[in-house]
KEFIGU-302179 format. One record per residue (C-alpha): x, y, z; residue in one letter. Coordinates in Angstrom, 3 decimals. Each point is the difference from the previous one (the first is absolute). Layout:
N
{u = X	v = Y	w = Z	residu = A}
...
//
This chain:
322
{u = 36.109	v = -44.412	w = 14.497	residu = L}
{u = -0.562	v = 3.274	w = 1.716	residu = F}
{u = 1.834	v = 3.385	w = -0.397	residu = N}
{u = -0.895	v = 2.894	w = 2.349	residu = I}
{u = 1.599	v = 3.427	w = 0.142	residu = T}
{u = -0.923	v = 2.825	w = 2.309	residu = F}
{u = 1.232	v = 3.707	w = 0.229	residu = D}
{u = -0.711	v = 2.713	w = 2.424	residu = Y}
{u = 1.117	v = 3.427	w = -1.159	residu = F}
{u = 0.102	v = 3.761	w = 1.216	residu = I}
{u = 0.844	v = 2.788	w = -2.269	residu = R}
{u = 0.595	v = 3.575	w = 1.547	residu = D}
{u = 0.284	v = 2.955	w = -2.309	residu = R}
{u = 0.928	v = 3.472	w = 1.050	residu = K}
{u = 0.416	v = 3.292	w = -1.973	residu = G}
{u = -2.721	v = -0.616	w = -2.477	residu = L}
{u = -0.770	v = 3.163	w = -2.102	residu = L}
{u = -2.781	v = 2.139	w = 1.202	residu = A}
{u = -0.755	v = 3.898	w = 0.100	residu = S}
{u = 0.045	v = 1.663	w = 3.369	residu = A}
{u = -3.415	v = 1.305	w = 1.324	residu = V}
{u = 0.647	v = 3.636	w = -0.025	residu = L}
{u = -1.842	v = 2.973	w = -1.473	residu = Q}
{u = 1.888	v = 2.315	w = -2.272	residu = V}
{u = -1.058	v = 3.237	w = -1.516	residu = P}
{u = -1.663	v = -0.441	w = -3.447	residu = D}
{u = 2.595	v = 2.730	w = -1.408	residu = V}
{u = 2.542	v = -2.874	w = 0.321	residu = L}
{u = -1.478	v = -1.574	w = -3.033	residu = G}
{u = 1.295	v = -3.463	w = 0.631	residu = A}
{u = -0.719	v = -2.777	w = 2.441	residu = P}
{u = 2.315	v = -1.078	w = 2.757	residu = L}
{u = 2.570	v = -2.607	w = -1.241	residu = P}
{u = -0.254	v = -3.474	w = 1.159	residu = Q}
{u = 2.295	v = -1.180	w = 2.681	residu = D}
{u = 0.779	v = -3.237	w = 1.741	residu = N}
{u = -2.611	v = -0.026	w = 2.555	residu = L}
{u = -2.227	v = -3.086	w = 0.087	residu = N}
{u = 0.610	v = -3.457	w = 1.082	residu = G}
{u = -1.776	v = -3.484	w = 0.238	residu = D}
{u = 0.321	v = -3.658	w = 1.168	residu = R}
{u = -1.111	v = -2.899	w = -2.051	residu = T}
{u = -0.064	v = -3.348	w = 1.642	residu = Q}
{u = -1.440	v = -3.380	w = -0.548	residu = G}
{u = 0.623	v = -3.640	w = -0.808	residu = F}
{u = -0.212	v = -2.431	w = -2.791	residu = D}
{u = 0.162	v = -3.660	w = -0.416	residu = F}
{u = -0.098	v = -2.647	w = -2.761	residu = E}
{u = -0.973	v = -3.588	w = 0.352	residu = V}
{u = 0.708	v = -2.538	w = -2.894	residu = G}
{u = -0.626	v = -3.718	w = -0.229	residu = H}
{u = 0.496	v = -2.406	w = -2.841	residu = H}
{u = -0.544	v = -3.785	w = -0.252	residu = G}
{u = -1.716	v = -2.749	w = -1.984	residu = S}
{u = -2.891	v = -2.408	w = 0.263	residu = I}
{u = 0.748	v = -2.835	w = -2.263	residu = G}
{u = 0.675	v = 1.450	w = -3.471	residu = K}
{u = -1.615	v = 3.316	w = 1.054	residu = F}
{u = 2.574	v = 2.595	w = 0.962	residu = R}
{u = -1.054	v = 3.294	w = 1.535	residu = Y}
{u = 1.548	v = 3.294	w = 1.574	residu = N}
{u = -1.602	v = 2.664	w = 2.128	residu = V}
{u = 1.384	v = 3.219	w = 1.002	residu = K}
{u = -1.691	v = 2.691	w = 2.140	residu = G}
{u = 1.250	v = 3.546	w = 0.843	residu = T}
{u = -1.275	v = 2.528	w = 2.606	residu = F}
{u = 0.903	v = 3.569	w = 0.904	residu = L}
{u = -1.067	v = 2.313	w = 2.602	residu = Y}
{u = 1.393	v = 3.520	w = 0.149	residu = T}
{u = -0.829	v = 3.435	w = 1.700	residu = N}
{u = 1.452	v = 3.335	w = -0.284	residu = T}
{u = -0.092	v = 2.789	w = 2.763	residu = R}
{u = 0.914	v = 3.518	w = -0.414	residu = S}
{u = 2.652	v = 0.790	w = 2.566	residu = T}
{u = 0.464	v = 3.631	w = -0.627	residu = T}
{u = -2.218	v = 2.420	w = -2.294	residu = R}
{u = 0.563	v = 3.590	w = -0.962	residu = A}
{u = -3.319	v = 1.160	w = 1.449	residu = E}
{u = -1.250	v = 2.679	w = 2.367	residu = S}
{u = -2.287	v = 0.014	w = 3.077	residu = P}
{u = -3.644	v = 0.223	w = -0.826	residu = Q}
{u = -1.302	v = 2.043	w = 2.894	residu = G}
{u = -0.989	v = -2.617	w = 2.487	residu = N}
{u = 0.790	v = -3.565	w = 0.910	residu = S}
{u = -3.090	v = -1.416	w = -1.756	residu = Y}
{u = 0.761	v = 1.718	w = -3.369	residu = L}
{u = 3.732	v = -1.011	w = 0.384	residu = D}
{u = -1.201	v = -3.717	w = 0.392	residu = W}
{u = -2.310	v = 0.403	w = -2.997	residu = Q}
{u = 2.169	v = 1.552	w = -2.489	residu = R}
{u = 3.663	v = -0.513	w = 0.940	residu = N}
{u = 1.766	v = -3.179	w = -0.963	residu = N}
{u = 3.217	v = -0.236	w = 2.065	residu = T}
{u = 0.211	v = -3.373	w = 1.775	residu = N}
{u = -2.999	v = -1.284	w = -1.943	residu = R}
{u = -0.345	v = -2.924	w = -2.431	residu = N}
{u = -0.073	v = 1.103	w = -3.560	residu = Q}
{u = -2.989	v = -0.651	w = -2.026	residu = G}
{u = -2.583	v = 0.660	w = 2.728	residu = I}
{u = -3.214	v = 1.752	w = -1.521	residu = Q}
{u = -1.968	v = 2.369	w = 2.206	residu = M}
{u = -3.674	v = 0.435	w = -0.610	residu = G}
{u = -3.474	v = -0.521	w = 1.220	residu = Y}
{u = -1.314	v = -3.369	w = 1.230	residu = G}
{u = -3.281	v = -1.399	w = -1.371	residu = G}
{u = -2.864	v = -1.397	w = 1.833	residu = E}
{u = -2.307	v = -1.178	w = -2.767	residu = G}
{u = -2.850	v = 1.631	w = -1.857	residu = Q}
{u = -3.391	v = 1.279	w = 0.986	residu = Y}
{u = -2.500	v = -2.701	w = -0.283	residu = Q}
{u = -3.153	v = 2.040	w = 0.487	residu = N}
{u = -1.106	v = 3.490	w = 0.975	residu = Y}
{u = -0.592	v = -0.966	w = 3.592	residu = Q}
{u = 3.806	v = -0.601	w = 0.196	residu = Q}
{u = 0.635	v = 3.389	w = -1.521	residu = I}
{u = -2.352	v = 1.668	w = 2.604	residu = L}
{u = 1.616	v = -1.794	w = 2.937	residu = N}
{u = 3.625	v = 0.735	w = -1.168	residu = S}
{u = 2.332	v = 0.779	w = 3.047	residu = G}
{u = 1.743	v = 2.537	w = -2.184	residu = V}
{u = -0.865	v = 2.953	w = -2.240	residu = Y}
{u = -1.752	v = -1.043	w = -3.152	residu = V}
{u = -0.310	v = 2.240	w = -3.134	residu = N}
{u = -3.462	v = 0.654	w = -1.014	residu = R}
{u = 0.715	v = -1.408	w = -3.382	residu = G}
{u = 0.768	v = -3.559	w = 1.387	residu = T}
{u = -1.989	v = -2.704	w = -1.385	residu = V}
{u = -0.174	v = -3.919	w = 0.451	residu = V}
{u = 3.293	v = -1.583	w = -1.139	residu = G}
{u = 2.211	v = 2.927	w = 0.854	residu = D}
{u = 3.257	v = -0.696	w = 1.730	residu = Y}
{u = 0.395	v = -0.037	w = 3.877	residu = I}
{u = 3.267	v = 1.437	w = 1.183	residu = Y}
{u = 1.606	v = -0.911	w = 3.369	residu = Q}
{u = -0.130	v = 2.487	w = 2.712	residu = D}
{u = 3.331	v = -1.144	w = 1.053	residu = W}
{u = 0.609	v = 2.441	w = 2.904	residu = N}
{u = -3.638	v = -0.114	w = 1.123	residu = G}
{u = -0.736	v = 3.778	w = -0.025	residu = D}
{u = -3.288	v = -0.414	w = -2.065	residu = G}
{u = 1.203	v = 1.327	w = -3.275	residu = Q}
{u = 2.192	v = -1.141	w = -3.020	residu = I}
{u = 2.977	v = 2.337	w = -0.460	residu = D}
{u = 3.706	v = -0.054	w = -0.337	residu = G}
{u = 0.395	v = -1.170	w = 3.663	residu = N}
{u = -1.358	v = -3.323	w = -1.106	residu = D}
{u = 2.674	v = -0.672	w = -2.454	residu = V}
{u = 2.270	v = -2.930	w = 1.078	residu = H}
{u = 2.031	v = -2.830	w = -1.432	residu = P}
{u = -2.171	v = -2.140	w = -2.089	residu = I}
{u = 2.050	v = -2.092	w = -2.485	residu = A}
{u = 3.448	v = -0.654	w = -1.161	residu = Y}
{u = 0.816	v = 0.296	w = -3.623	residu = G}
{u = -0.545	v = 2.478	w = -2.741	residu = G}
{u = -2.120	v = 3.154	w = 0.522	residu = G}
{u = -2.087	v = 1.615	w = -2.755	residu = P}
{u = 2.940	v = 2.320	w = -1.029	residu = N}
{u = 2.916	v = -2.132	w = 1.168	residu = S}
{u = 3.034	v = -0.254	w = -2.099	residu = G}
{u = 2.074	v = -3.084	w = -0.437	residu = P}
{u = 2.063	v = -1.366	w = 2.890	residu = G}
{u = -2.491	v = -1.651	w = 2.343	residu = V}
{u = 0.055	v = -3.832	w = -0.444	residu = I}
{u = -1.876	v = -2.859	w = 1.494	residu = P}
{u = 1.233	v = -1.101	w = 3.299	residu = K}
{u = -0.213	v = -3.628	w = -1.039	residu = I}
{u = 0.934	v = -1.541	w = -3.431	residu = T}
{u = 0.074	v = -3.738	w = -0.573	residu = Y}
{u = 0.410	v = -2.538	w = -2.800	residu = G}
{u = -0.404	v = -3.745	w = -0.658	residu = L}
{u = 1.668	v = -2.062	w = -2.826	residu = N}
{u = -1.222	v = -3.507	w = -0.695	residu = I}
{u = 1.546	v = -2.210	w = -2.710	residu = G}
{u = -0.202	v = -3.574	w = -0.944	residu = G}
{u = 0.651	v = -2.485	w = -2.615	residu = S}
{u = -1.233	v = -3.603	w = -0.838	residu = Y}
{u = 2.058	v = -1.679	w = -2.770	residu = E}
{u = -0.081	v = 2.456	w = -2.976	residu = N}
{u = -2.920	v = 2.087	w = 1.387	residu = L}
{u = 0.861	v = 2.951	w = 2.309	residu = N}
{u = -1.654	v = 3.154	w = 1.464	residu = F}
{u = 0.807	v = 3.104	w = 1.953	residu = N}
{u = -2.234	v = 2.536	w = 1.999	residu = L}
{u = 1.006	v = 3.108	w = 1.560	residu = L}
{u = -2.171	v = 1.918	w = 2.462	residu = F}
{u = 0.751	v = 3.492	w = 1.515	residu = Q}
{u = -1.860	v = 2.254	w = 2.279	residu = G}
{u = 0.001	v = 2.802	w = 2.613	residu = T}
{u = -1.633	v = 0.814	w = 3.250	residu = A}
{u = -0.583	v = 3.087	w = 2.509	residu = I}
{u = -0.427	v = 2.522	w = -2.765	residu = Y}
{u = -3.017	v = 2.184	w = -0.895	residu = S}
{u = -0.712	v = 2.216	w = -2.899	residu = V}
{u = -2.402	v = 3.021	w = -0.375	residu = S}
{u = -0.842	v = 1.296	w = -3.497	residu = Y}
{u = -1.823	v = 3.267	w = -0.888	residu = I}
{u = -1.510	v = 1.540	w = -3.011	residu = E}
{u = -1.569	v = -2.437	w = -2.474	residu = Q}
{u = 0.282	v = -2.863	w = 2.670	residu = L}
{u = -1.728	v = 2.086	w = 2.688	residu = N}
{u = -2.323	v = 2.388	w = -1.754	residu = I}
{u = -2.618	v = -0.984	w = -2.698	residu = P}
{u = 0.212	v = 2.083	w = -3.167	residu = L}
{u = 3.367	v = 1.475	w = 0.976	residu = W}
{u = 1.306	v = 2.650	w = -2.257	residu = G}
{u = -3.195	v = -0.410	w = -2.263	residu = G}
{u = 0.668	v = -3.506	w = -0.837	residu = G}
{u = -2.048	v = -3.169	w = 0.310	residu = N}
{u = -0.492	v = -1.657	w = 3.368	residu = A}
{u = 1.520	v = -3.307	w = 0.637	residu = L}
{u = -2.342	v = -2.984	w = 0.402	residu = T}
{u = 1.127	v = -0.386	w = 3.672	residu = Q}
{u = -2.248	v = 3.043	w = 0.835	residu = F}
{u = -3.152	v = -1.904	w = -1.094	residu = N}
{u = 0.330	v = -1.744	w = 3.468	residu = D}
{u = -1.341	v = 2.981	w = 2.006	residu = D}
{u = -2.836	v = 0.738	w = 2.393	residu = W}
{u = -2.963	v = 1.277	w = -1.920	residu = H}
{u = -3.767	v = 0.333	w = 0.409	residu = P}
{u = -1.941	v = -3.073	w = -1.239	residu = A}
{u = -2.128	v = 2.398	w = -1.869	residu = D}
{u = 2.148	v = 2.113	w = -2.222	residu = P}
{u = -2.653	v = 2.816	w = 0.240	residu = T}
{u = -0.094	v = -0.028	w = 3.723	residu = A}
{u = 1.123	v = 2.877	w = 2.122	residu = D}
{u = 3.284	v = -1.074	w = 1.700	residu = P}
{u = -0.801	v = 2.497	w = 2.868	residu = Y}
{u = -3.271	v = -1.612	w = 0.884	residu = N}
{u = 0.279	v = -2.114	w = 3.233	residu = P}
{u = -2.303	v = -2.522	w = -1.538	residu = N}
{u = 2.031	v = -0.655	w = -3.063	residu = T}
{u = 1.041	v = -3.668	w = -0.505	residu = V}
{u = 3.524	v = -0.478	w = -0.644	residu = W}
{u = 2.119	v = -2.611	w = -1.824	residu = V}
{u = 3.337	v = -0.447	w = 1.631	residu = P}
{u = 3.496	v = 0.111	w = -1.800	residu = G}
{u = 3.797	v = 0.469	w = 0.633	residu = K}
{u = 0.005	v = 3.723	w = -1.079	residu = F}
{u = -2.096	v = 2.877	w = 1.325	residu = A}
{u = -2.797	v = 1.612	w = -1.969	residu = Y}
{u = 1.031	v = 1.841	w = -3.022	residu = T}
{u = 1.707	v = 3.399	w = 0.790	residu = G}
{u = 1.604	v = -1.158	w = 3.321	residu = T}
{u = 3.553	v = -1.383	w = -0.149	residu = T}
{u = 2.095	v = -1.423	w = 2.664	residu = A}
{u = 2.665	v = 2.208	w = 1.558	residu = N}
{u = 3.191	v = -1.055	w = -1.768	residu = T}
{u = 1.880	v = 0.090	w = 3.318	residu = G}
{u = -2.279	v = -2.303	w = 1.709	residu = S}
{u = -0.312	v = -3.823	w = 0.447	residu = T}
{u = -2.867	v = 0.072	w = -2.409	residu = F}
{u = 2.431	v = 0.675	w = -2.790	residu = N}
{u = 2.748	v = -2.296	w = 1.000	residu = Y}
{u = 0.333	v = -3.417	w = -1.165	residu = Q}
{u = 2.023	v = -2.937	w = 1.150	residu = N}
{u = 2.602	v = -0.491	w = -2.773	residu = A}
{u = 1.259	v = -3.465	w = 1.164	residu = A}
{u = -0.032	v = -2.491	w = -2.972	residu = Y}
{u = 1.044	v = -3.415	w = -0.890	residu = L}
{u = 0.926	v = -0.394	w = -3.759	residu = R}
{u = 0.644	v = -2.889	w = -2.128	residu = L}
{u = 2.972	v = 1.873	w = -1.734	residu = K}
{u = 0.806	v = -2.795	w = -2.621	residu = S}
{u = -0.568	v = -3.416	w = -0.833	residu = A}
{u = 1.728	v = -2.528	w = -2.498	residu = E}
{u = -0.755	v = -3.406	w = -1.278	residu = L}
{u = 2.622	v = -1.691	w = -2.277	residu = G}
{u = 0.673	v = -3.307	w = -1.515	residu = Y}
{u = 3.433	v = -1.169	w = -1.226	residu = T}
{u = -0.095	v = -2.322	w = -3.069	residu = L}
{u = 1.998	v = -3.289	w = 0.579	residu = P}
{u = 3.398	v = -0.002	w = -1.542	residu = N}
{u = -0.623	v = -3.324	w = -1.689	residu = S}
{u = -2.583	v = 1.782	w = -2.145	residu = A}
{u = 2.285	v = 2.835	w = -0.965	residu = L}
{u = 3.242	v = -1.965	w = -0.958	residu = K}
{u = -1.516	v = -0.916	w = -3.406	residu = A}
{u = -0.014	v = 3.664	w = -0.944	residu = I}
{u = 3.177	v = 1.108	w = 1.692	residu = G}
{u = -1.689	v = 2.119	w = 2.687	residu = V}
{u = 1.539	v = -0.029	w = 3.550	residu = K}
{u = -3.046	v = 1.248	w = 1.855	residu = G}
{u = -3.445	v = 1.493	w = -0.414	residu = V}
{u = -2.230	v = 1.380	w = 2.773	residu = R}
{u = -3.537	v = 1.063	w = -0.606	residu = I}
{u = -1.505	v = 2.273	w = 2.679	residu = F}
{u = -2.888	v = 2.440	w = 0.638	residu = A}
{u = 0.208	v = 2.789	w = 2.636	residu = N}
{u = -1.968	v = 2.863	w = 1.410	residu = G}
{u = 0.696	v = 3.022	w = 2.066	residu = Y}
{u = -2.201	v = 2.006	w = 2.337	residu = N}
{u = -2.547	v = -2.729	w = -0.225	residu = L}
{u = -2.081	v = 0.679	w = 3.096	residu = S}
{u = -0.096	v = 2.365	w = 2.946	residu = T}
{u = -1.863	v = -0.280	w = 3.361	residu = I}
{u = -0.532	v = 3.453	w = 1.557	residu = T}
{u = -2.647	v = 2.198	w = 1.392	residu = K}
{u = 1.044	v = 2.979	w = -2.214	residu = V}
{u = -2.445	v = 0.699	w = -2.681	residu = K}
{u = 0.177	v = 1.283	w = -3.512	residu = D}
{u = 3.809	v = 0.382	w = 0.067	residu = V}
{u = 2.987	v = -1.910	w = 0.626	residu = D}
{u = 0.915	v = -0.148	w = 3.729	residu = P}
{u = 3.638	v = 1.015	w = -0.881	residu = K}
{u = -1.037	v = 3.358	w = -1.791	residu = H}
{u = 1.366	v = 2.733	w = 2.242	residu = P}
{u = -2.735	v = 2.322	w = 1.341	residu = T}
{u = 2.037	v = 3.093	w = -1.090	residu = G}
{u = -1.003	v = -1.011	w = -3.538	residu = T}
{u = -3.669	v = 0.039	w = 0.835	residu = Y}
{u = -0.434	v = -3.287	w = -1.879	residu = G}
{u = 0.915	v = 1.509	w = -3.364	residu = Y}
{u = 2.249	v = -2.799	w = -1.120	residu = L}
{u = -0.305	v = -2.494	w = -2.631	residu = Y}
{u = -1.526	v = -3.220	w = 1.192	residu = P}
{u = 2.256	v = -2.883	w = 0.885	residu = L}
{u = 0.505	v = -2.196	w = -2.984	residu = D}
{u = -0.840	v = -3.708	w = 0.158	residu = K}
{u = 2.306	v = -1.815	w = -2.367	residu = L}
{u = 0.039	v = -3.407	w = -1.525	residu = F}
{u = 2.737	v = -1.630	w = -2.010	residu = N}
{u = 0.183	v = -3.438	w = -1.961	residu = I}
//
């Protein structure tokens, strides 16, 4: 009744192509050639659990799959950065791949009193609703020394290669006499995305603003002075017009975990007794659909869209067939 498989894997790679970190005179007119310098280790596990059975005339089958994987850079062609702190920030030897460095977020200013009492330097143009960044090292100012690991996944300018640490799927099928159905769910976890341009800045490139930016902090009275401490504000998700979140901060990262009903099918097989008279061996009538529903916290784009594309991809099609 039950089928269970489990695998644990380790893959070590050495000699991956990379260019040496050396400076050469401009008169050379060419970059250094790539050499076999880098290495990494991928390890994880996956398992599959299946079950089938029947309850009276109803027959069913269920199969679930789960995969966890992590890749760490074992060697990298990189140079010392000047001190141990900068080495920790910028170099990636013996570090898990896909870690995104940036600024932590601590909310948004709720009123002018909070701005006046801020424990870090605040720009004179700051208004209610602006973003509060984390003073990670506690020195009273927000600068490059506050950059630290904030997410795993795709950064604003990341290329392909970083995948979710967890992927899973679930297939459910069943039949009752001539009626049958099948459902396929799939999803991922432990992965974040950070989009820029039109998904981060209203009116990007002279275009129209997305409707998501209507949910912003703004004065209740459109004619009110935003710098007047007595102005009444309406809260929202985004800061007041003109202020955008740092793309390398937790304000701009979204949890890209999702659960999707990838496909569903319902079918009915006509009885053979009804088909013999016309010389037909079998007829099955069915209806199915693909990409029917997705549960995710990512807004406005599909969670599988790579961040390096800035969201400029054709929306995922929802298909139906009969």
